[in-house]
C-alpha positions as CSV (number, residue, x, y, z in Angstrom):
1,M,-66.8,-3.1,79.4
2,K,-69.9,-3.9,81.4
3,L,-73.1,-2.0,81.1
4,G,-72.8,-0.6,84.7
5,K,-69.4,0.9,83.9
6,I,-70.7,2.5,80.7
7,V,-73.6,4.1,82.5
8,A,-71.4,5.4,85.3
9,T,-68.9,6.8,82.8
10,L,-71.7,8.6,80.8
11,Y,-73.2,10.0,84.1
12,C,-69.8,11.3,85.3
13,G,-69.1,12.8,81.9
14,A,-72.4,14.5,81.7
15,V,-72.0,16.0,85.2
16,L,-68.5,17.3,84.4
17,S,-69.7,18.7,81.0
18,L,-72.6,20.6,82.7
19,Q,-70.3,22.0,85.4
20,S,-67.7,23.0,82.8
21,Y,-70.4,24.8,80.8
22,A,-71.6,26.6,84.0
23,V,-68.0,27.7,84.8
24,F,-66.9,28.8,81.4
25,S,-70.2,30.5,80.4
26,T,-70.0,32.9,83.4
27,T,-66.4,34.0,82.9
28,S,-67.4,37.1,80.9
29,Y,-68.8,38.8,84.0
30,Y,-67.9,38.8,87.7
31,N,-65.0,36.5,86.9
32,W,-63.1,37.1,90.1
33,Y,-64.6,33.9,91.5
34,W,-63.3,31.8,88.7
35,P,-63.0,28.8,88.6
36,F,-66.0,28.7,90.9
37,V,-69.5,29.1,89.6
38,N,-71.2,32.5,90.3
39,Y,-73.9,31.2,92.5
40,P,-76.6,33.6,93.7
41,M,-75.2,33.5,97.2
42,Y,-72.4,35.8,96.0
43,S,-74.7,38.5,94.7
44,S,-76.0,39.9,98.0
45,S,-72.8,40.6,99.9
46,F,-72.2,43.9,101.6
47,H,-69.4,46.3,100.7
48,A,-67.6,49.1,102.6
49,G,-70.1,51.9,103.3
50,D,-73.2,49.7,103.1
51,S,-75.4,49.4,106.1
52,F,-78.1,47.0,107.3
53,L,-80.7,46.9,110.0
54,R,-81.3,44.5,112.9
55,V,-85.0,44.5,113.9
56,E,-86.6,43.2,117.0
57,L,-90.3,42.9,118.0
58,R,-91.1,43.7,121.6
59,A,-94.3,43.6,123.6
60,V,-94.9,45.5,126.8
61,P,-97.3,43.8,129.2
62,C,-100.0,45.9,130.9
63,D,-99.5,44.3,134.3
64,S,-95.7,45.0,134.4
65,P,-94.4,47.6,131.9
66,R,-90.8,46.9,133.0
67,D,-91.0,43.3,131.8
68,V,-90.5,43.8,128.0
69,L,-91.2,40.6,126.1
70,R,-88.9,40.0,123.1
71,L,-91.0,38.1,120.5
72,G,-89.6,35.8,117.8
73,E,-91.1,33.6,115.2
74,D,-91.4,30.7,117.6
75,D,-93.4,32.8,120.1
76,L,-96.0,33.6,117.4
77,H,-95.9,30.1,115.8
78,L,-94.7,31.4,112.5
79,K,-92.1,30.4,110.0
80,W,-89.1,32.7,110.0
81,I,-89.7,34.4,106.7
82,H,-93.4,35.0,107.4
83,F,-92.4,36.6,110.8
84,V,-89.8,38.8,109.2
85,R,-92.1,40.0,106.5
86,L,-94.9,40.8,109.0
87,V,-92.5,42.8,111.2
88,H,-90.8,44.7,108.4
89,T,-94.0,45.7,106.6
90,S,-95.9,46.6,109.8
91,A,-93.1,48.9,111.0
92,A,-92.3,50.3,107.5
93,V,-88.8,49.0,107.9
94,R,-87.5,48.4,104.3
95,R,-85.6,45.4,103.2
96,A,-84.3,45.2,99.6
97,D,-85.4,41.6,99.1
98,F,-89.1,42.1,100.2
99,D,-92.0,43.6,98.4
100,T,-93.7,46.2,100.6
101,E,-97.3,46.0,99.4
102,P,-99.8,47.2,100.7
103,Q,-98.4,50.4,102.1
104,P,-96.2,49.7,105.1
105,G,-97.5,50.8,108.5
106,S,-101.1,50.8,107.3
107,E,-103.8,49.1,109.3
108,S,-104.0,46.2,106.8
109,T,-100.3,45.3,107.5
110,T,-100.5,45.6,111.3
111,E,-103.7,43.6,111.7
112,P,-102.1,40.1,111.0
113,L,-99.2,40.9,113.4
114,L,-101.6,42.0,116.2
115,H,-103.7,38.8,115.6
116,F,-100.7,36.6,116.2
117,I,-99.7,38.5,119.3
118,A,-103.3,38.3,120.7
119,T,-103.5,34.6,119.9
120,Y,-100.1,33.4,121.2
121,V,-98.8,35.8,123.8
122,P,-100.2,34.6,127.1
123,R,-100.0,38.0,128.9
124,H,-102.2,41.0,128.2
125,V,-100.2,43.4,126.0
126,C,-100.7,47.2,126.0
127,R,-98.0,48.2,123.6
128,V,-96.2,46.6,120.7
129,Q,-92.9,48.0,119.5
130,V,-90.5,47.3,116.7
131,W,-86.9,48.3,117.5
132,R,-84.1,48.7,115.0
133,Q,-80.4,48.9,115.2
134,R,-78.3,50.0,112.2
135,Y,-74.9,48.5,111.4
136,T,-72.4,49.9,108.9
137,I,-69.7,48.0,107.0
138,G,-66.4,49.8,107.3
139,P,-63.2,49.5,105.3
140,R,-62.1,46.5,107.5
141,G,-65.5,44.9,108.0
142,L,-68.3,45.4,110.4
143,E,-68.0,48.5,112.5
144,Y,-69.0,47.3,116.0
145,P,-70.9,48.3,118.0
146,G,-73.7,49.5,115.8
147,Q,-75.9,52.5,116.4
148,P,-78.0,52.4,119.6
149,W,-81.4,50.7,119.5
150,E,-84.2,53.0,118.5
151,I,-88.0,52.5,118.2
152,A,-89.0,52.2,114.6
153,Q,-92.7,51.8,115.3
154,E,-94.9,51.6,118.3
155,W,-98.6,50.7,118.7
156,V,-100.8,51.4,121.7
157,L,-103.3,48.6,121.9
158,T,-106.8,48.5,123.3
159,P,-108.8,45.2,123.8
160,H,-111.8,44.4,121.7
161,R,-115.0,43.0,123.1
162,S,-114.4,40.0,121.0
163,G,-111.1,39.3,122.8
164,G,-108.8,40.7,120.0
165,L,-106.6,43.7,119.9
166,S,-106.8,46.9,117.9
167,V,-104.5,49.9,117.5
168,D,-105.6,52.9,119.5
169,T,-105.6,56.2,117.7
170,T,-102.6,57.2,119.7
171,G,-100.5,54.4,118.0
172,H,-97.7,56.3,116.3
173,K,-94.4,56.1,114.6
174,P,-91.8,57.9,116.8
């Protein structure tokens, strides 16, 4: 046998051995996926009776309050995970996989979000709102449609002399 075949045989044998170890070492718990490995993607599935939230960031321009701007991570030049964390912690909307420190809804959590809005939204914004919609998993899957949209948090903004935005004392959680 040539050296190349020996190396390829050893490599394939090692891969199969490691995969076998991973499969057989996890059969003592959650073994309904056997013979597949219990990867972490299986651990966060929803079951009947569970619910989850859909959250949206909206900005209301001062010049035309009927033209509500739906803002996403691209609008604020953020990565998706950073955007989601900012919105969830600012509005005190909890997600199980996020740490919520400092205290959600406090000024220290809303300041970065307002900074990105002031920097990247071209229109002057008077109000920022976080809307949420709750979905529930029924016995046969997702119960559609979900609950109606509701405001989770709203901030009334006032312009700074420095060009930034700050939360007015009338900013509240409905």
